[in-house]
C-alpha positions in Angstrom: 0.0 0.2 -0.2 1.3 3.6 -0.9 2.2 5.9 1.9 -0.5 8.5 2.6 0.2 12.2 3.5 -2.3 14.5 4.1 0.1 17.7 4.3 3.7 18.1 3.6 5.5 17.1 6.4 6.9 13.6 4.6 9.1 10.9 6.4 12.7 11.7 5.9 13.3 8.4 3.2 10.8 10.2 1.1 12.7 13.5 0.8 14.8 14.2 -2.1 12.3 12.2 -4.4 10.7 12.8 -8.2 7.8 14.9 -7.5 4.8 14.9 -10.0 2.2 17.5 -9.3 -1.6 17.5 -10.9 -4.7 17.2 -10.2 -4.7 12.9 -12.0 -8.5 13.1 -12.2 -9.2 9.8 -13.8 -5.5 8.6 -14.1 -6.1 8.3 -17.9 -3.3 7.0 -20.8 -1.8 10.1 -20.7 -1.1 10.4 -16.9 0.0 6.6 -17.6 2.6 7.7 -19.9 3.7 10.4 -17.4 4.0 7.7 -14.5 6.1 5.2 -16.8 8.7 8.1 -17.7 8.8 8.6 -13.9 9.4 5.0 -13.4 12.5 5.5 -15.7 14.0 8.2 -13.6 13.6 6.2 -10.8 15.4 3.2 -12.2 18.3 5.5 -13.0 18.6 7.7 -10.5 17.8 5.1 -7.8 15.1 7.7 -6.4 11.4 7.2 -5.1 8.4 8.7 -6.4 5.9 10.6 -5.0 2.1 12.9 -5.8 1.1 15.8 -4.7 -2.6 16.3 -5.6 -4.9 18.7 -4.0 -8.6 17.9 -2.7 -11.0 19.4 -3.9 -9.6 19.9 -7.1 -8.5 23.6 -7.3 -11.1 24.2 -10.3 -14.1 23.2 -8.1 -12.5 25.3 -5.2 -12.5 28.7 -7.1 -16.2 27.7 -9.0 -18.3 26.7 -6.3 -21.7 26.0 -9.2 -18.7 23.8 -10.4 -20.8 20.7 -8.9 -20.2 17.6 -11.5 -16.8 17.5 -13.0 -15.0 14.6 -11.4 -14.1 11.4 -13.2 -12.8 10.0 -10.0 -13.0 10.5 -6.4 -10.2 10.6 -4.2 -10.7 7.2 -2.8 -10.9 6.1 -6.1 -7.8 8.3 -7.3 -5.6 6.8 -4.1 -6.5 3.6 -5.5 -5.5 4.0 -8.7 -2.3 5.7 -7.4 -1.3 2.9 -5.6 -1.5 0.8 -8.8 0.6 3.0 -10.5 3.6 2.0 -8.5 4.3 5.1 -6.6 6.1 5.5 -3.3 4.2 8.1 -1.6 1.1 10.5 -2.0 0.4 13.9 -1.0 -3.4 14.9 -0.4 -3.2 18.3 0.2 -6.3 19.9 1.4 -7.3 23.3 -0.9 -8.6 26.2 1.2 -8.5 29.8 1.2 -4.9 29.7 3.0 -3.6 27.5 0.8 -4.9 29.0 -2.1 -3.0 32.5 -1.1 0.4 30.9 -0.9 2.6 32.9 -3.1 4.4 30.8 -6.0 8.1 31.8 -4.9 6.9 30.6 -1.0 5.4 27.2 -2.7 8.9 26.5 -4.3 11.1 27.4 -1.6 9.2 26.2 1.3 7.5 23.3 0.2 9.3 21.7 -3.0 12.7 22.8 -1.4 12.7 22.7 2.3 9.9 20.2 3.0 10.5 17.9 0.2 13.9 18.7 -1.2 12.5 17.4 -4.6 15.3 16.5 -7.2 12.7 16.2 -10.4 9.7 17.9 -10.7 6.9 16.7 -13.3 4.4 19.0 -14.7 2.1 19.6 -17.7 3.0 22.8 -19.7 0.1 24.5 -18.5 0.4 24.1 -15.1 -0.1 26.8 -12.9 0.1 27.2 -9.4 0.6 29.9 -6.3 -1.8 33.2 -5.3 -4.0 34.1 -8.1 -1.9 31.5 -10.3 0.7 33.5 -10.5 3.2 30.6 -10.8 3.8 28.5 -14.2 6.4 26.3 -15.6 8.8 29.1 -16.7 8.6 30.3 -13.1 10.0 26.4 -11.7 12.4 26.7 -14.2 13.9 29.7 -13.5 14.4 28.8 -9.8 16.1 25.0 -11.0 19.6 26.1 -10.0 18.8 28.1 -6.8 17.4 24.9 -5.4 18.9 22.2 -6.8 15.7 20.5 -8.7 15.3 19.7 -12.7 11.7 20.5 -14.1 10.8 17.6 -16.5 8.3 18.4 -18.9 6.8 14.9 -20.8 5.1 15.6 -24.3 1.5 15.0 -23.7 0.4 11.8 -25.3 -2.1 12.5 -28.5 -4.9 10.2 -29.4 -6.4 10.5 -33.0 -5.1 14.1 -33.1 -6.0 15.2 -29.7 -4.2 15.8 -26.5 -5.2 12.9 -24.2 -7.1 14.8 -21.0 -8.9 15.1 -18.5 -11.0 17.4 -20.2 -11.5 15.0 -23.3 -12.7 12.6 -21.3 -15.1 14.6 -19.6 -16.7 15.7 -22.8 -16.6 12.4 -24.2 -18.8 11.0 -21.7 -21.1 14.1 -21.4 -21.9 13.3 -25.1 -22.7 10.0 -24.6 -19.1 8.5 -26.4 -18.8 6.4 -23.4 -16.3 3.4 -24.9 -14.2 6.3 -26.7 -14.0 7.2 -22.7 -12.9 3.9 -21.5 -10.2 3.5 -24.0 -8.8 6.6 -23.0 -9.2 5.5 -19.4 -7.6 1.8 -20.2 -10.6 1.1 -18.1 -14.4 1.3 -17.7 -15.4 4.5 -16.1 -16.6 3.9 -12.5 -18.5 5.9 -9.7 -18.6 5.2 -6.4 -21.9 6.1 -4.3 -24.1 4.7 -1.3 -27.5 3.3 -1.7 -30.3 5.7 -0.5 -33.8 4.8 -0.1 -35.9 6.2 -2.9 -39.8 6.5 -3.9 -39.5 3.2 -4.9 -41.0 3.7 -8.5 -39.1 0.7 -10.0 -40.1 -1.7 -7.2 -43.7 -1.0 -8.1 -43.6 -1.2 -11.9 -41.4 -4.6 -11.9 -37.8 -3.4 -12.2 -36.2 -2.7 -8.6 -33.7 -0.2 -8.2 -30.6 0.9 -6.2 -30.9 4.9 -5.9 -27.1 6.2 -5.8 -26.6 10.0 -5.6 -23.9 11.0 -7.8 -22.2 13.6 -5.5 -19.7 15.5 -7.8 -19.1 13.3 -10.7 -19.1 14.4 -14.1 -22.6 14.4 -15.4 -22.3 11.7 -18.5 -25.4 11.8 -21.1 -28.6 10.6 -19.2 -29.8 7.8 -20.5 -29.3 4.0 -20.2 -26.0 2.0 -19.6 -25.0 -1.7 -19.3 -22.7 -1.6 -16.1 -21.2 -4.1 -13.2 -21.4 -3.7 -10.1 -19.3 -4.5 -7.1 -20.2 -4.4 -3.4 -18.0 -3.2 -1.2 -15.7 -5.7 0.3 -16.7 -8.0 -2.2 -14.9 -9.4 -5.3 -17.6 -10.7 -7.4 -19.1 -8.5 -9.8 -23.0 -8.5 -10.7 -24.4 -7.3 -14.3 -26.6 -4.8 -14.6 -28.6 -2.0 -16.1 -28.4 2.0 -15.2 -30.6 5.1 -15.6 -28.6 8.0 -15.2 -30.8 11.0 -15.3 -34.3 12.7 -14.5 -36.7 10.4 -15.3 -39.0 12.3 -17.1 -41.5 9.7 -17.2 -42.0 10.7 -13.4 -41.5 14.3 -13.9 -38.3 14.4 -11.5 -36.1 17.2 -11.5 -32.8 16.1 -10.0 -30.2 13.7 -11.3 -30.0 10.1 -10.1 -28.5 7.0 -11.2 -30.5 4.1 -10.3 -29.0 0.4 -11.0 -30.9 -2.6 -11.2 -28.9 -6.0 -10.6 -29.7 -8.9 -13.0 -29.7 -12.2 -11.0 -29.7 -10.7 -7.5 -31.7 -10.3 -4.1 -30.9 -8.8 -0.9 -30.9 -5.2 1.3 -28.4 -2.6 0.2 -29.4 0.0 1.5 -26.3 2.8 2.9 -23.9 0.3 1.3 -21.4 1.3 -1.0 -21.6 0.1 -4.7 -19.0 0.6 -7.1 -20.5 1.2 -11.0 -18.7 0.5 -13.9 -20.4 1.9 -17.1 -19.7 -0.4 -20.3 -22.2 0.6 -23.2 -24.4 3.5 -23.7 -27.9 1.9 -24.7 -30.0 4.8 -25.6 -30.6 8.4 -24.3 -33.3 9.4 -21.7 -36.9 9.7 -23.0 -40.5 10.1 -22.0 -43.0 7.8 -22.7 -46.6 8.3 -22.7 -47.2 5.4 -19.7 -45.9 3.3 -17.4 -46.8 0.4 -19.7 -44.5 1.7 -22.7 -41.8 2.1 -20.0 -41.9 -1.2 -19.1 -41.9 -2.4 -23.0 -38.6 -0.2 -23.7 -37.1 -1.4 -20.4 -37.5 -5.4 -21.1 -35.6 -4.5 -24.5 -33.0 -2.4 -22.9 -32.4 -5.3 -20.3 -32.0 -7.3 -23.7 -29.2 -5.4 -24.9 -27.4 -5.1 -21.4 -27.5 -8.8 -20.4 -25.4 -9.4 -23.8 -22.8 -6.5 -23.0 -19.4 -7.8 -22.3 
């Protein structure tokens, strides 16, 4: 298990490391390329690798209206970082006090004094410090002063587009789930606690688990083939999910509803991990419940055949 820190007070053995700074939302193929380059530096210079990320993400901190944005929550991100074979992760709380930190102070007091960073990996558009005053050029300017080297690996290009978290969010929002999954190198996944709803699904013969999507990016409202993992369980259950507003029942709150195949049991207040496998159709309003039930049966047939 990777060592977790929630500030910049790290153990002595982790000082003088390779430091990667960023949000790393979703830890997609572009991030994975960056980590492979860092691993080559680790092998060559016999240094450890550390990651600095922030919670909440700075963009969400500064824009309070930005609710549905994340590709992965902090728990998922830490698990993905653990799988990336880094040695430690610093998750810094992003608050008003930290946001006012001067860029030069961040370099001098944190990157140098507290971490003694030897290599600093950042993207070309990296900005930091009070009012985003710091950038890659400022980091490079102070390389010799503080004995570190800035590394800017080239971004990963797929189909003439830079692979980025923004691109993947856009693909999800427009219903291109399978393209998004390819860039993530896995199925996009939401985690959430099952809440008690209005029992509408149960009343029409298709009981569902209702999950609050919290700050996850809002993928295209509609019906998806999914597979679900229960907390402290390793066996997936196939299912079908509706992400949307349930227009047939005049709902105005976005909700994730999941119907599990061949499962019975109480899942209220349980944590579920829902992997999105295939976008089946967009959300639509039906004239009556019978029309809805007929469509659900057709959707189920497609979901059951999805691998």
